[in-house]
LUMNU-636961 format. One record per residue (C-alpha): x, z, y; residue number from 1. Coordinates in steps of 0.001 Angstrom, whole numbers, plus 500000, padded with zeros to 6 digits. Last residue first. Example, Ala and Ser with C-alpha at 12.3 -4.5 7.8 and 13.67 -1.06 7.14 Angstrom:
+--------+--------+--------+-----+
!     xx !     zz !     yy !  nr !
+--------+--------+--------+-----+
! 513670 ! 507140 ! 498940 !   2 !
! 512300 ! 507800 ! 495500 !   1 !
+--------+--------+--------+-----+
This chain:
+--------+--------+--------+-----+
!     xx !     zz !     yy !  nr !
+--------+--------+--------+-----+
! 516463 ! 528171 ! 505096 ! 372 !
! 517068 ! 524449 ! 504818 ! 371 !
! 513996 ! 522575 ! 503667 ! 370 !
! 514378 ! 520691 ! 500394 ! 369 !
! 515113 ! 516961 ! 500302 ! 368 !
! 513036 ! 514991 ! 497825 ! 367 !
! 514151 ! 512262 ! 495420 ! 366 !
! 511275 ! 510701 ! 493505 ! 365 !
! 511673 ! 508925 ! 490199 ! 364 !
! 510173 ! 506027 ! 488277 ! 363 !
! 510431 ! 504171 ! 484987 ! 362 !
! 509804 ! 507223 ! 482783 ! 361 !
! 506155 ! 507399 ! 483733 ! 360 !
! 504240 ! 509909 ! 481577 ! 359 !
! 507327 ! 512085 ! 481040 ! 358 !
! 507449 ! 512476 ! 484816 ! 357 !
! 510473 ! 512711 ! 487072 ! 356 !
! 511331 ! 514622 ! 490255 ! 355 !
! 514876 ! 514689 ! 491649 ! 354 !
! 515950 ! 517319 ! 494189 ! 353 !
! 518376 ! 516634 ! 497042 ! 352 !
! 520335 ! 519665 ! 498231 ! 351 !
! 519844 ! 523314 ! 497283 ! 350 !
! 523555 ! 524008 ! 496523 ! 349 !
! 523202 ! 524297 ! 492748 ! 348 !
! 521187 ! 521046 ! 492537 ! 347 !
! 517738 ! 520800 ! 491002 ! 346 !
! 516053 ! 518430 ! 488532 ! 345 !
! 512287 ! 518994 ! 488569 ! 344 !
! 510709 ! 517673 ! 485376 ! 343 !
! 506997 ! 516907 ! 485581 ! 342 !
! 504984 ! 517145 ! 482371 ! 341 !
! 501897 ! 515081 ! 481573 ! 340 !
! 499412 ! 513887 ! 484144 ! 339 !
! 499068 ! 513672 ! 487942 ! 338 !
! 502515 ! 512340 ! 488776 ! 337 !
! 501222 ! 510326 ! 491738 ! 336 !
! 499310 ! 513182 ! 493371 ! 335 !
! 502083 ! 515522 ! 492198 ! 334 !
! 504677 ! 513613 ! 494219 ! 333 !
! 502505 ! 513450 ! 497348 ! 332 !
! 501839 ! 517180 ! 496976 ! 331 !
! 505520 ! 518016 ! 497254 ! 330 !
! 506337 ! 515935 ! 500301 ! 329 !
! 503153 ! 517080 ! 502019 ! 328 !
! 504054 ! 520750 ! 501551 ! 327 !
! 507539 ! 520422 ! 503020 ! 326 !
! 509912 ! 522106 ! 500620 ! 325 !
! 511485 ! 525527 ! 500022 ! 324 !
! 513867 ! 526949 ! 497413 ! 323 !
! 514384 ! 530156 ! 495451 ! 322 !
! 516205 ! 530567 ! 492141 ! 321 !
! 516158 ! 532914 ! 489205 ! 320 !
! 518939 ! 532198 ! 486719 ! 319 !
! 518238 ! 529432 ! 484226 ! 318 !
! 515969 ! 528615 ! 481287 ! 317 !
! 513100 ! 527321 ! 483485 ! 316 !
! 509992 ! 526308 ! 481535 ! 315 !
! 506919 ! 526755 ! 483698 ! 314 !
! 503709 ! 528784 ! 483960 ! 313 !
! 502155 ! 528628 ! 487417 ! 312 !
! 501683 ! 531377 ! 490012 ! 311 !
! 500061 ! 530979 ! 493427 ! 310 !
! 500423 ! 533045 ! 496613 ! 309 !
! 498507 ! 532464 ! 499831 ! 308 !
! 499360 ! 534215 ! 503126 ! 307 !
! 497668 ! 535004 ! 506447 ! 306 !
! 496046 ! 533179 ! 509364 ! 305 !
! 498159 ! 533810 ! 512463 ! 304 !
! 501567 ! 534849 ! 511157 ! 303 !
! 501219 ! 532048 ! 508570 ! 302 !
! 502273 ! 532119 ! 504958 ! 301 !
! 502721 ! 529698 ! 502076 ! 300 !
! 503740 ! 530808 ! 498632 ! 299 !
! 504433 ! 529174 ! 495272 ! 298 !
! 505551 ! 531314 ! 492308 ! 297 !
! 506936 ! 529484 ! 489289 ! 296 !
! 506871 ! 531117 ! 485888 ! 295 !
! 508649 ! 531340 ! 482573 ! 294 !
! 512294 ! 531963 ! 483380 ! 293 !
! 511852 ! 532461 ! 487125 ! 292 !
! 511598 ! 530042 ! 490032 ! 291 !
! 510494 ! 531232 ! 493474 ! 290 !
! 509133 ! 528311 ! 495517 ! 289 !
! 508435 ! 528521 ! 499242 ! 288 !
! 506006 ! 526182 ! 500985 ! 287 !
! 506593 ! 524822 ! 504482 ! 286 !
! 503707 ! 523167 ! 506312 ! 285 !
! 502870 ! 525424 ! 509250 ! 284 !
! 502994 ! 523545 ! 512555 ! 283 !
! 501115 ! 520444 ! 511394 ! 282 !
! 498808 ! 522730 ! 509382 ! 281 !
! 498712 ! 524085 ! 505823 ! 280 !
! 496957 ! 527432 ! 505343 ! 279 !
! 493929 ! 526004 ! 503506 ! 278 !
! 496218 ! 523761 ! 501366 ! 277 !
! 497730 ! 526409 ! 499107 ! 276 !
! 494897 ! 525997 ! 496602 ! 275 !
! 495601 ! 522255 ! 496411 ! 274 !
! 499248 ! 522964 ! 495619 ! 273 !
! 498273 ! 525218 ! 492732 ! 272 !
! 495889 ! 522610 ! 491353 ! 271 !
! 498592 ! 519936 ! 491516 ! 270 !
! 501121 ! 522087 ! 489706 ! 269 !
! 498651 ! 522872 ! 486938 ! 268 !
! 497836 ! 519160 ! 486522 ! 267 !
! 501506 ! 518197 ! 486344 ! 266 !
! 502491 ! 520819 ! 483760 ! 265 !
! 505882 ! 522107 ! 484876 ! 264 !
! 509412 ! 521670 ! 483602 ! 263 !
! 512378 ! 523104 ! 485484 ! 262 !
! 515868 ! 521700 ! 485318 ! 261 !
! 519312 ! 522872 ! 486363 ! 260 !
! 521285 ! 520317 ! 484376 ! 259 !
! 523488 ! 519464 ! 487392 ! 258 !
! 522137 ! 515919 ! 487340 ! 257 !
! 523987 ! 513460 ! 489533 ! 256 !
! 522365 ! 513118 ! 492931 ! 255 !
! 520619 ! 509899 ! 493967 ! 254 !
! 521697 ! 509169 ! 497555 ! 253 !
! 524546 ! 506853 ! 496508 ! 252 !
! 521969 ! 504675 ! 494762 ! 251 !
! 520297 ! 504055 ! 498133 ! 250 !
! 523003 ! 501649 ! 499282 ! 249 !
! 521366 ! 500916 ! 502633 ! 248 !
! 518497 ! 498455 ! 503170 ! 247 !
! 519414 ! 495636 ! 505522 ! 246 !
! 516978 ! 494676 ! 508250 ! 245 !
! 514837 ! 491771 ! 509408 ! 244 !
! 511600 ! 493071 ! 507968 ! 243 !
! 509561 ! 490559 ! 505995 ! 242 !
! 507018 ! 488227 ! 507529 ! 241 !
! 503735 ! 488270 ! 505712 ! 240 !
! 501623 ! 486084 ! 503487 ! 239 !
! 498303 ! 486709 ! 501734 ! 238 !
! 496332 ! 484269 ! 499617 ! 237 !
! 493189 ! 485664 ! 498041 ! 236 !
! 490500 ! 484323 ! 495694 ! 235 !
! 492318 ! 483666 ! 492405 ! 234 !
! 495383 ! 485627 ! 493428 ! 233 !
! 498322 ! 484781 ! 495697 ! 232 !
! 501065 ! 486936 ! 497200 ! 231 !
! 503395 ! 485523 ! 499839 ! 230 !
! 506658 ! 486904 ! 501218 ! 229 !
! 508440 ! 485716 ! 504325 ! 228 !
! 511780 ! 485481 ! 506135 ! 227 !
! 514404 ! 484490 ! 503567 ! 226 !
! 511792 ! 483235 ! 501131 ! 225 !
! 509718 ! 484954 ! 498461 ! 224 !
! 506702 ! 483848 ! 496418 ! 223 !
! 504595 ! 486171 ! 494278 ! 222 !
! 501772 ! 484978 ! 492019 ! 221 !
! 499173 ! 487419 ! 490710 ! 220 !
! 498004 ! 488026 ! 487152 ! 219 !
! 495238 ! 489806 ! 485243 ! 218 !
! 492519 ! 489305 ! 487825 ! 217 !
! 492726 ! 490756 ! 491308 ! 216 !
! 490432 ! 493239 ! 493019 ! 215 !
! 492746 ! 496291 ! 493024 ! 214 !
! 495651 ! 493880 ! 493437 ! 213 !
! 494291 ! 492652 ! 496764 ! 212 !
! 493922 ! 496175 ! 498150 ! 211 !
! 497518 ! 496951 ! 497133 ! 210 !
! 498687 ! 493705 ! 498756 ! 209 !
! 497073 ! 494776 ! 502027 ! 208 !
! 498774 ! 498169 ! 501918 ! 207 !
! 502173 ! 496568 ! 501265 ! 206 !
! 501652 ! 494115 ! 504136 ! 205 !
! 500960 ! 496932 ! 506591 ! 204 !
! 503949 ! 498840 ! 505179 ! 203 !
! 506442 ! 496087 ! 505929 ! 202 !
! 508080 ! 494281 ! 502963 ! 201 !
! 511852 ! 494661 ! 502802 ! 200 !
! 513473 ! 491848 ! 500810 ! 199 !
! 516138 ! 491284 ! 498191 ! 198 !
! 516378 ! 487613 ! 497208 ! 197 !
! 514610 ! 486606 ! 494019 ! 196 !
! 516970 ! 484994 ! 491513 ! 195 !
! 515697 ! 487034 ! 488533 ! 194 !
! 512039 ! 486519 ! 489444 ! 193 !
! 511416 ! 483525 ! 487184 ! 192 !
! 510240 ! 485567 ! 484201 ! 191 !
! 508997 ! 488931 ! 485399 ! 190 !
! 511581 ! 491702 ! 485899 ! 189 !
! 510588 ! 494735 ! 483842 ! 188 !
! 509255 ! 497396 ! 486193 ! 187 !
! 510919 ! 500114 ! 488232 ! 186 !
! 509866 ! 502557 ! 490971 ! 185 !
! 512340 ! 504468 ! 493147 ! 184 !
! 510739 ! 506695 ! 495786 ! 183 !
! 512828 ! 508498 ! 498407 ! 182 !
! 512309 ! 511653 ! 500408 ! 181 !
! 513542 ! 513055 ! 503731 ! 180 !
! 514774 ! 509878 ! 505463 ! 179 !
! 511403 ! 508146 ! 505175 ! 178 !
! 512350 ! 506271 ! 502021 ! 177 !
! 511159 ! 503363 ! 499930 ! 176 !
! 512408 ! 501576 ! 496828 ! 175 !
! 510626 ! 498999 ! 494667 ! 174 !
! 512534 ! 497634 ! 491674 ! 173 !
! 512116 ! 494538 ! 489520 ! 172 !
! 514339 ! 494991 ! 486503 ! 171 !
! 516975 ! 492794 ! 484861 ! 170 !
! 518327 ! 494143 ! 481565 ! 169 !
! 522057 ! 494779 ! 481094 ! 168 !
! 521627 ! 498515 ! 480543 ! 167 !
! 519575 ! 498792 ! 483739 ! 166 !
! 519774 ! 496040 ! 486370 ! 165 !
! 518394 ! 495494 ! 489861 ! 164 !
! 516178 ! 492827 ! 491412 ! 163 !
! 514664 ! 493627 ! 494785 ! 162 !
! 511708 ! 494990 ! 496703 ! 161 !
! 512550 ! 497404 ! 499552 ! 160 !
! 509255 ! 498852 ! 500746 ! 159 !
! 508682 ! 499096 ! 504491 ! 158 !
! 509413 ! 500854 ! 507767 ! 157 !
! 512572 ! 502621 ! 506570 ! 156 !
! 514689 ! 499476 ! 507041 ! 155 !
! 513641 ! 499390 ! 510703 ! 154 !
! 515364 ! 502629 ! 511610 ! 153 !
! 513436 ! 503798 ! 514679 ! 152 !
! 510873 ! 505177 ! 512236 ! 151 !
! 507195 ! 504603 ! 512926 ! 150 !
! 506314 ! 503077 ! 509540 ! 149 !
! 508226 ! 505723 ! 507525 ! 148 !
! 507600 ! 504704 ! 503900 ! 147 !
! 507677 ! 507404 ! 501200 ! 146 !
! 503964 ! 507247 ! 500358 ! 145 !
! 504019 ! 503472 ! 499789 ! 144 !
! 506291 ! 503623 ! 496737 ! 143 !
! 503814 ! 504591 ! 494005 ! 142 !
! 501050 ! 502235 ! 495114 ! 141 !
! 503560 ! 499422 ! 495722 ! 140 !
! 505154 ! 499286 ! 492285 ! 139 !
! 501933 ! 500266 ! 490519 ! 138 !
! 499909 ! 497464 ! 492126 ! 137 !
! 502594 ! 494930 ! 491235 ! 136 !
! 502423 ! 496050 ! 487606 ! 135 !
! 498608 ! 496113 ! 487518 ! 134 !
! 498504 ! 492558 ! 488886 ! 133 !
! 500776 ! 491276 ! 486119 ! 132 !
! 503447 ! 489108 ! 487665 ! 131 !
! 503858 ! 485368 ! 488134 ! 130 !
! 506934 ! 483946 ! 489832 ! 129 !
! 507954 ! 481936 ! 492885 ! 128 !
! 511438 ! 481760 ! 494402 ! 127 !
! 512792 ! 479904 ! 497442 ! 126 !
! 509570 ! 479611 ! 499417 ! 125 !
! 508758 ! 476797 ! 501828 ! 124 !
! 506696 ! 478165 ! 504702 ! 123 !
! 503552 ! 476249 ! 505640 ! 122 !
! 501442 ! 479079 ! 507108 ! 121 !
! 498133 ! 477797 ! 508479 ! 120 !
! 497950 ! 476682 ! 512097 ! 119 !
! 497007 ! 479248 ! 514726 ! 118 !
! 493336 ! 479234 ! 515861 ! 117 !
! 492549 ! 477333 ! 519069 ! 116 !
! 491400 ! 474325 ! 517042 ! 115 !
! 488806 ! 476603 ! 515445 ! 114 !
! 487006 ! 476766 ! 518777 ! 113 !
! 485835 ! 480233 ! 519905 ! 112 !
! 482432 ! 481633 ! 518979 ! 111 !
! 479615 ! 483770 ! 520329 ! 110 !
! 477406 ! 485392 ! 517703 ! 109 !
! 473748 ! 484812 ! 516960 ! 108 !
! 471617 ! 487232 ! 514968 ! 107 !
! 468722 ! 487387 ! 512514 ! 106 !
! 468471 ! 490262 ! 510064 ! 105 !
! 465173 ! 490808 ! 508236 ! 104 !
! 466487 ! 489132 ! 505085 ! 103 !
! 469879 ! 487694 ! 505943 ! 102 !
! 470111 ! 485147 ! 508774 ! 101 !
! 473328 ! 484575 ! 510671 ! 100 !
! 473869 ! 482134 ! 513549 !  99 !
! 477303 ! 481309 ! 514943 !  98 !
! 476702 ! 479837 ! 518404 !  97 !
! 478575 ! 477030 ! 520153 !  96 !
! 475216 ! 475712 ! 521450 !  95 !
! 476054 ! 472130 ! 520488 !  94 !
! 478208 ! 473196 ! 517529 !  93 !
! 475413 ! 475248 ! 515965 !  92 !
! 477150 ! 477146 ! 513181 !  91 !
! 474692 ! 478117 ! 510488 !  90 !
! 474965 ! 481040 ! 508108 !  89 !
! 472516 ! 482172 ! 505440 !  88 !
! 473318 ! 485451 ! 503694 !  87 !
! 471670 ! 485700 ! 500294 !  86 !
! 469693 ! 488903 ! 499561 !  85 !
! 470906 ! 490580 ! 496368 !  84 !
! 472867 ! 493315 ! 498096 !  83 !
! 471655 ! 494200 ! 501574 !  82 !
! 473794 ! 493144 ! 504533 !  81 !
! 475044 ! 496134 ! 506524 !  80 !
! 478772 ! 495921 ! 505936 !  79 !
! 478687 ! 492179 ! 506741 !  78 !
! 477472 ! 492876 ! 510291 !  77 !
! 480299 ! 495339 ! 510951 !  76 !
! 482787 ! 492826 ! 509548 !  75 !
! 481460 ! 490048 ! 511778 !  74 !
! 481658 ! 492331 ! 514800 !  73 !
! 485274 ! 493257 ! 514057 !  72 !
! 486359 ! 489721 ! 513215 !  71 !
! 484982 ! 488135 ! 516387 !  70 !
! 483968 ! 484620 ! 515425 !  69 !
! 485897 ! 481419 ! 514705 !  68 !
! 484614 ! 477953 ! 513850 !  67 !
! 484272 ! 475564 ! 510927 !  66 !
! 482559 ! 472559 ! 509432 !  65 !
! 480849 ! 471323 ! 506297 !  64 !
! 477082 ! 471068 ! 506043 !  63 !
! 474832 ! 472133 ! 503163 !  62 !
! 477276 ! 474434 ! 501410 !  61 !
! 476118 ! 476818 ! 498693 !  60 !
! 479030 ! 479229 ! 498544 !  59 !
! 481868 ! 480435 ! 496338 !  58 !
! 484326 ! 482516 ! 498335 !  57 !
! 487968 ! 481954 ! 499345 !  56 !
! 489952 ! 484558 ! 501279 !  55 !
! 492939 ! 483592 ! 503427 !  54 !
! 495225 ! 486256 ! 504876 !  53 !
! 498057 ! 485940 ! 507375 !  52 !
! 500866 ! 488198 ! 508533 !  51 !
! 503228 ! 488455 ! 511514 !  50 !
! 501056 ! 486145 ! 513638 !  49 !
! 498179 ! 488689 ! 513558 !  48 !
! 496209 ! 486463 ! 511212 !  47 !
! 492761 ! 485965 ! 509688 !  46 !
! 491310 ! 483270 ! 507468 !  45 !
! 487901 ! 483107 ! 505811 !  44 !
! 487197 ! 480193 ! 503484 !  43 !
! 483786 ! 479015 ! 502314 !  42 !
! 483425 ! 477081 ! 499084 !  41 !
! 481261 ! 474373 ! 497551 !  40 !
! 482914 ! 471434 ! 499316 !  39 !
! 485122 ! 472981 ! 502017 !  38 !
! 483549 ! 475334 ! 504541 !  37 !
! 485482 ! 477052 ! 507312 !  36 !
! 485458 ! 480521 ! 508903 !  35 !
! 488368 ! 481549 ! 511133 !  34 !
! 488333 ! 485278 ! 511902 !  33 !
! 488698 ! 486392 ! 515486 !  32 !
! 490873 ! 488937 ! 517275 !  31 !
! 493691 ! 486392 ! 517222 !  30 !
! 491433 ! 484130 ! 519312 !  29 !
! 491926 ! 486513 ! 522265 !  28 !
! 495585 ! 485408 ! 522713 !  27 !
! 497413 ! 488136 ! 524690 !  26 !
! 497047 ! 490444 ! 521729 !  25 !
! 495389 ! 493722 ! 520816 !  24 !
! 494159 ! 494902 ! 517431 !  23 !
! 495534 ! 491759 ! 515778 !  22 !
! 493540 ! 490681 ! 512756 !  21 !
! 494612 ! 491743 ! 509264 !  20 !
! 492291 ! 494638 ! 508420 !  19 !
! 489293 ! 492667 ! 509683 !  18 !
! 489993 ! 489861 ! 507225 !  17 !
! 489963 ! 492278 ! 504302 !  16 !
! 486656 ! 493766 ! 505409 !  15 !
! 485105 ! 490330 ! 505949 !  14 !
! 486096 ! 489239 ! 502432 !  13 !
! 484669 ! 492355 ! 500765 !  12 !
! 481376 ! 492109 ! 502627 !  11 !
! 481133 ! 488366 ! 501980 !  10 !
! 481421 ! 488928 ! 498241 !   9 !
! 478651 ! 491535 ! 498354 !   8 !
! 476444 ! 489393 ! 500608 !   7 !
! 476546 ! 486290 ! 498329 !   6 !
! 476882 ! 483139 ! 500413 !   5 !
! 474667 ! 480466 ! 501984 !   4 !
! 476026 ! 477559 ! 504035 !   3 !
! 475736 ! 475502 ! 507209 !   2 !
! 478489 ! 474034 ! 509373 !   1 !
+--------+--------+--------+-----+
């Protein structure tokens, strides 16, 4: 195998491959990336058995072939290649060495046979549809923050992607929860997705798909089966097992509006939360909110370090009210609702609170306050 490739493209591909490989596994080859040439392309493939990624790059290929090299070392090498200087790679099958030359860099890496690498995914998918990359990115970007990857309840470890309905129109909905907050993000159901089975996509896969969508063209292709999901773009093909769990009836957790609403400028709220941050710690992360007719007072205090108080103008045509939330739950909402006006829909008995934005009417966050 012998080829030349652009260093910038290789850097991106190696980074994606590194994020997939198994950190520790009984089969050492799973710590490697498979590199193969086909005609005028080079393909990088990585897997941890649960998920698999294939990245295709344009290349000048002199000899076809393939082998595997340590994904971490290869990624560290790729980070350091200078832009504009082609990377020349030659696999010497006799010496079983993967040789890289790029400008002043000349190295040889040990390899493992490509035959030892797991076979490519050949799952047959039930439903396949095209979706705008920016739409898929939004669904996962806005739902990832509410996932609980370490929860004992498996259904909380990923994003629940399914078809729902609003006013007779099919929508593609992403829902996530960590038991204390819940994200519900909607988009118009793409043509062909209406029969998609409901599925829970693990957080690791969600994060990888987000990275893919940030680099993707206008559209991506999504395929879903009982056990797997696959997302394909021009240069990337990613597949992952889905979580074997049943998501609960989350709609029962959305409180009916009691018409106790406060409106706050999103940017002002975010700035106030950022100024509270110096006193936030793992053991001190509760912020108190005092709501009055035209202002909201945020406070955080610590018996060790002191107290910070912030005031923000709001619209709150109700009796004064006090409530408390976890700081990170609040700031995660305002990081996503960064523009326009945020409406905070409260309950009379200080239970679940609903956050909405006038800039994104197809989403909501449900956050549990802290009991006094």
